[in-house]
C-alpha positions as CSV (number, residue, x, y, z in Angstrom):
1,X,-11.9,100.0,154.6
2,X,-11.4,103.0,152.0
3,X,-9.9,102.3,149.0
4,X,-7.5,105.3,149.8
5,X,-6.2,103.6,152.7
6,X,-2.5,103.1,152.9
7,X,-0.6,99.8,152.9
8,X,-3.5,98.0,151.1
9,X,-3.0,95.1,149.0
10,X,-5.4,93.8,146.2
11,X,-7.3,91.5,148.4
12,X,-8.4,94.4,150.5
13,X,-9.3,96.4,147.5
14,X,-11.3,93.7,146.0
15,X,-13.4,93.3,149.4
16,X,-14.1,96.9,149.5
17,X,-15.2,96.7,145.9
18,X,-17.6,94.1,146.6
19,X,-19.1,95.8,149.5
20,X,-19.7,98.8,147.6
21,X,-21.5,97.0,144.9
22,X,-23.7,95.3,146.8
23,X,-24.5,98.4,148.9
24,X,-25.5,99.8,145.5
25,X,-27.9,96.9,144.8
26,X,-25.4,95.5,142.0
27,X,-26.2,91.3,141.7
28,X,-23.5,89.3,141.9
29,X,-21.4,91.8,143.4
30,X,-18.5,89.5,144.4
31,X,-18.1,88.1,140.8
32,X,-18.4,91.7,139.2
33,X,-15.7,93.1,141.7
34,X,-13.5,90.3,140.7
35,X,-13.9,90.9,136.9
36,X,-13.0,94.6,137.5
37,X,-10.0,94.1,139.9
38,X,-8.9,91.6,137.4
39,X,-9.0,94.2,134.7
40,X,-7.6,97.0,136.9
41,X,-4.7,94.8,138.2
42,X,-3.7,92.9,135.4
43,X,-3.8,89.5,137.3
44,X,-6.3,87.5,135.6
45,X,-7.3,83.8,135.5
46,X,-4.8,81.7,137.3
47,X,-2.7,84.8,138.5
48,X,-5.7,86.5,140.4
49,X,-5.4,84.8,143.7
50,X,-1.7,85.1,143.9
51,X,-2.2,88.9,142.8
52,X,-4.5,89.2,146.1
53,X,-1.2,89.9,148.0
54,X,0.2,92.6,146.1
55,X,-0.3,96.2,146.6
56,X,-1.9,98.2,143.8
57,X,-0.8,101.5,142.3
58,X,-2.3,104.6,142.2
59,X,-3.3,104.6,138.6
60,X,-4.6,101.4,139.1
61,X,-6.7,102.1,142.0
62,X,-8.1,105.2,139.8
63,X,-8.9,102.9,137.0
64,X,-10.8,100.5,139.5
65,X,-12.5,103.5,141.0
66,X,-13.6,105.0,137.8
67,X,-15.1,101.4,136.7
68,X,-17.1,100.9,139.8
69,X,-18.6,104.4,139.9
70,X,-19.8,103.4,136.1
71,X,-21.2,100.2,137.2
72,X,-22.8,101.6,140.6
73,X,-24.4,104.0,137.8
74,X,-26.0,101.4,136.3
75,X,-24.0,101.1,132.8
76,X,-23.7,97.3,132.4
77,X,-20.5,95.3,133.4
78,X,-19.5,94.3,129.9
79,X,-19.4,97.9,128.7
80,X,-17.5,98.8,131.7
81,X,-14.8,96.4,131.0
82,X,-15.0,97.2,127.3
83,X,-14.8,93.6,126.5
84,X,-16.7,90.2,126.7
85,X,-16.2,86.7,126.0
86,X,-17.8,84.9,123.2
87,X,-17.0,81.2,122.3
88,X,-13.5,81.6,123.4
89,X,-13.0,85.2,121.7
90,X,-12.2,88.1,123.6
91,X,-14.5,91.0,122.2
92,X,-14.2,94.7,122.4
93,X,-17.9,95.8,123.2
94,X,-19.4,99.2,123.7
95,X,-22.8,100.8,123.8
96,X,-22.8,100.6,119.9
97,X,-23.3,97.2,119.8
98,X,-25.4,94.5,122.2
99,X,-23.6,92.7,124.5
100,X,-23.0,89.1,123.5
101,X,-24.9,86.8,125.1
102,X,-25.1,82.9,125.8
103,X,-28.0,82.4,123.3
104,X,-26.2,83.7,120.5
105,X,-23.4,81.2,121.2
106,X,-25.7,78.5,119.8
107,X,-26.7,80.5,116.7
108,X,-22.7,80.6,115.8
109,X,-22.5,77.0,116.8
110,X,-25.2,75.9,114.3
111,X,-23.6,77.9,111.7
112,X,-20.5,76.2,112.2
113,X,-22.0,73.0,112.1
114,X,-23.7,73.7,109.1
115,X,-20.3,74.6,107.1
116,X,-18.8,71.2,108.4
117,X,-21.4,69.2,107.1
118,X,-20.9,70.6,103.5
119,X,-18.8,68.8,100.8
120,X,-16.1,70.0,100.9
121,X,-16.6,71.9,104.4
122,X,-16.9,75.6,104.4
123,X,-18.4,78.0,102.3
124,X,-19.3,81.9,102.1
125,X,-20.7,82.9,105.2
126,X,-22.6,86.4,105.5
127,X,-23.4,87.7,109.3
128,X,-26.1,90.4,108.9
129,X,-26.4,93.0,111.3
130,X,-23.3,91.7,112.9
131,X,-22.9,94.4,115.8
132,X,-19.3,93.4,117.5
133,X,-18.8,90.8,115.1
134,X,-19.3,88.0,117.6
135,X,-20.9,85.5,115.3
136,X,-19.1,86.1,112.0
137,X,-15.9,85.9,113.9
138,X,-16.4,83.0,115.6
139,X,-17.2,81.4,112.3
140,X,-14.1,82.6,110.7
141,X,-12.0,81.0,113.8
142,X,-13.5,77.7,114.2
143,X,-13.9,76.8,110.6
144,X,-10.7,77.9,108.7
145,X,-12.4,77.0,105.1
146,X,-15.0,79.5,105.4
147,X,-15.0,82.9,103.9
148,X,-17.1,85.2,106.2
149,X,-18.8,88.8,105.3
150,X,-19.9,90.9,108.1
151,X,-22.5,93.8,107.8
152,X,-24.0,96.3,109.5
153,X,-26.3,99.4,109.1
154,X,-24.5,101.1,112.0
155,X,-21.0,102.8,111.3
156,X,-20.2,102.8,115.2
157,X,-21.4,99.2,115.6
158,X,-19.1,98.2,112.4
159,X,-16.2,100.3,113.7
160,X,-16.4,97.7,116.6
161,X,-16.6,94.7,114.5
162,X,-13.5,96.1,112.2
163,X,-11.8,96.8,115.8
164,X,-12.5,92.9,116.7
165,X,-11.5,91.8,113.2
166,X,-8.1,93.6,113.7
167,X,-7.3,91.4,116.9
168,X,-8.5,88.1,115.4
169,X,-5.0,87.0,114.1
170,X,-4.7,84.6,111.0
171,X,-8.2,84.0,110.5
172,X,-8.9,87.8,109.5
173,X,-7.6,87.5,106.1
174,X,-11.0,85.4,105.2
175,X,-13.3,88.3,106.4
176,X,-14.5,91.3,104.9
177,X,-16.8,94.1,106.5
178,X,-19.5,96.4,104.8
179,X,-21.4,99.2,105.8
180,X,-25.4,99.0,104.8
181,X,-28.8,97.7,105.7
182,X,-29.0,94.1,105.3
183,X,-28.5,92.8,101.6
184,X,-27.8,96.3,100.5
185,X,-24.4,95.8,102.1
186,X,-23.3,93.3,100.0
187,X,-21.3,93.5,96.5
188,X,-23.4,92.1,94.0
189,X,-21.0,89.3,92.9
190,X,-22.1,87.3,96.1
191,X,-25.5,86.8,94.4
192,X,-26.1,83.1,94.1
193,X,-23.3,82.2,96.1
194,X,-24.0,82.8,100.1
195,X,-24.0,79.3,101.6
196,X,-25.2,80.5,105.2
197,X,-26.9,83.6,106.2
198,X,-26.4,83.8,109.8
199,X,-28.1,86.9,111.7
200,X,-29.2,87.9,115.4
201,X,-31.4,90.7,113.7
202,X,-33.3,93.0,116.3
203,X,-36.5,91.1,117.5
204,X,-37.7,92.9,120.7
205,X,-41.5,94.1,119.7
206,X,-41.5,97.9,120.0
207,X,-44.1,98.1,122.9
208,X,-42.4,95.2,125.2
209,X,-40.8,96.2,128.3
210,X,-37.1,95.6,128.9
211,X,-34.8,95.7,131.9
212,X,-33.5,99.1,132.5
213,X,-30.0,98.0,132.1
214,X,-30.7,97.0,128.5
215,X,-33.4,99.6,127.6
216,X,-31.0,102.6,128.7
217,X,-27.7,101.3,127.5
218,X,-28.0,99.0,124.8
219,X,-28.7,100.0,121.1
220,X,-32.2,100.4,120.2
221,X,-31.5,99.9,116.5
222,X,-30.2,96.4,117.5
223,X,-33.1,95.7,119.9
224,X,-36.4,96.7,118.4
225,X,-37.8,95.0,115.5
226,X,-41.1,96.5,114.9
227,X,-44.6,96.3,116.1
228,X,-44.2,92.1,116.2
229,X,-40.4,92.2,116.3
230,X,-40.2,90.6,112.9
231,X,-39.3,93.5,110.7
232,X,-35.5,92.4,110.5
233,X,-36.5,88.7,109.9
234,X,-39.0,90.0,107.1
235,X,-36.0,91.5,105.2
236,X,-33.7,89.0,105.7
237,X,-36.1,85.9,104.6
238,X,-38.0,87.7,101.9
239,X,-34.6,88.3,99.9
240,X,-32.5,85.3,100.7
241,X,-33.3,83.3,98.1
242,X,-31.3,85.5,95.7
243,X,-28.4,85.6,97.5
244,X,-28.2,81.9,98.7
245,X,-26.5,79.1,96.8
246,X,-28.4,76.2,96.1
247,X,-29.2,74.4,99.1
248,X,-27.9,77.5,101.3
249,X,-29.1,78.0,104.7
250,X,-30.5,80.6,106.8
251,X,-30.2,80.5,110.4
252,X,-31.8,83.3,112.6
253,X,-32.0,84.3,116.3
254,X,-35.2,85.0,117.3
255,X,-38.0,84.9,120.6
256,X,-39.5,81.7,121.1
257,X,-43.0,82.9,120.5
258,X,-41.7,84.5,116.9
259,X,-41.0,80.7,115.0
260,X,-44.3,80.3,113.5
261,X,-44.6,83.8,112.3
262,X,-40.8,83.7,110.6
263,X,-41.6,80.2,109.4
264,X,-45.0,81.5,107.4
265,X,-42.5,84.5,106.3
266,X,-40.0,81.8,105.0
267,X,-42.3,79.8,103.3
268,X,-43.7,82.7,101.6
269,X,-40.1,83.4,100.3
270,X,-39.4,80.2,99.0
271,X,-37.6,78.8,101.7
272,X,-37.9,75.5,103.3
273,X,-38.1,75.6,107.0
274,X,-35.7,73.0,108.4
275,X,-35.6,73.0,112.4
276,X,-36.0,75.1,115.4
277,X,-33.3,75.0,117.7
278,X,-33.3,75.4,121.6
279,X,-30.9,77.7,123.1
280,X,-28.7,76.3,126.4
281,X,-31.8,77.2,128.5
282,X,-34.1,74.8,126.4
283,X,-36.1,77.8,125.0
284,X,-36.9,77.8,120.8
285,X,-34.2,80.3,119.9
286,X,-32.9,79.5,116.1
287,X,-34.9,79.4,113.1
288,X,-33.0,77.3,110.2
289,X,-34.5,77.7,106.7
290,X,-32.9,76.3,103.3
291,X,-32.9,77.5,100.0
292,X,-35.1,75.0,97.8
């Protein structure tokens, strides 16, 4: 059935969208067709199935067609939708920022847990290279005594983070954002007072092959971390001691095969390596260090 057919309902439209995506080689065509149909129709979540009996408008059909064309051309679903979920947040995303991933939810959860163990709970959290703001904003929402600072070297990425901050609600009053490379973005007033430094730095090796939907669409600045993938980690770990409060923590998302190298860098910078944490898939993903 063509999307231009007369007297169709959303159930017909989603079936046609699933067929088109499948023919284009898109994996999970049915699930992706549903996500785009939900966005085009406005019938989301529990309203989706009831909405399948309703007729779409021409503007809704045109919007869905434009999304399908972008997805079939290889653009990731998250960028097509312009939004993606992260620990309950509905975040704006664009090709200026990395797509939030489940393993990074582990990173955010560890930062939140570290703050909860403090006496009193909370503290100052710096999210270096924040991208969409996912980690820092999740911390602000889930720890209501945290003061959160977001930084990014990319003005386009920081614009996305600020847009997400604007939609955060009451927690936004405890969040600030600064443009700059790593600690250079921070005001000097934070020296010696940061309780948690958290970061998902670029950690893909420069020569490492990536799937086309990552390599062609996601920002290389946020992906590539030098010959060994540890350039960002070096900057963060080497200078952390100056910014951390006594007993302050550093939490870094890295590749499983980078943990030993990063731990050596942390030790040389005067940090004590406390733990390596696994992600939801059971792979070593987050290095946790502490200011001695």
